[in-house]
N, C-alpha and C positions, 0 to 999 in steps of 0.2 A: 554475441552481443555484449557490449561493455556496460558497466554500471552507470557511467555518466549518461548514457542514452536512456537507461531505465529511470534514472533519478528525476528527469524532467517530465515524466508521464503522469497524467491524471489517472486515478483509479475510480472505476464506475461499477456500481452494483448491477449485475446482469439481470436480476429479477425485476427491479424497480426502475432502473435507468438513472438512478440518482448518483450524483458525483459524491464520492466518499472523501477523497483527499488526494494526496500525491505521495509517490514513493520517496521515502526519506532514507531508508537503509535496508540492508539485507541481513538475514540470519543464515549463517553458513555452518554446516557440520564440520568440525575440525578433523574428524577421522576420514570421512570419504570425500571431503572438499567439494560438497555439492550444496546448492541453495536449499534450505529448509522452509523459509518463509520470507515474505516481504513485509517490511514495516512501513505502515502508511500513517502519515501525519494528517489528521482529519481537519477538514475545513470547519472553522468556527466563526460565527459572525462577530463575536466579542473577543477577538484574539488578544487584546491588551489585558484581559483578566488572567490569562495563562502565563503572564510574565514570571511570576514567582513559582508556579507549580511545574512549568514546562508544558510543552504542547501535548494535547491528547493524542495518543497513538492507538493504532489497531494493528494486530499481528495477523496476517493472512497466510495460512499454510499454502505451500506450493500446489497442493492437491486441489485447492479451491480456485485456482486461476483458470478461467475459461480460455482466454486468448490474450495475446500481447500484440496490440496493433501498432501502427505508426505513431499515433498520438495518445492513445489510451490503453489501459489494461482493464479488461472486464473480468470481474470476479464473481463467484457465487458465495454469498454469505447467508446461510440459512437462519442464523440466530443473531442478526445485527439489531 
């Protein structure tokens, strides 16, 4: 799977079914060249407030990904 196909996917919490955000980047281990985490840009209703601070992000470790579907990525976030 290529990053461009991951980047357009929504991220959904598996326990609540709530939409968290979308994949904006990946965290890759430089030694073993494997993905460590996905970086999710969260949905915010007042996005214009984040212009100066940058968007709120959430780092989801690869162990917390339940499944990667055609349209969404379902994750398990116990302490969100």
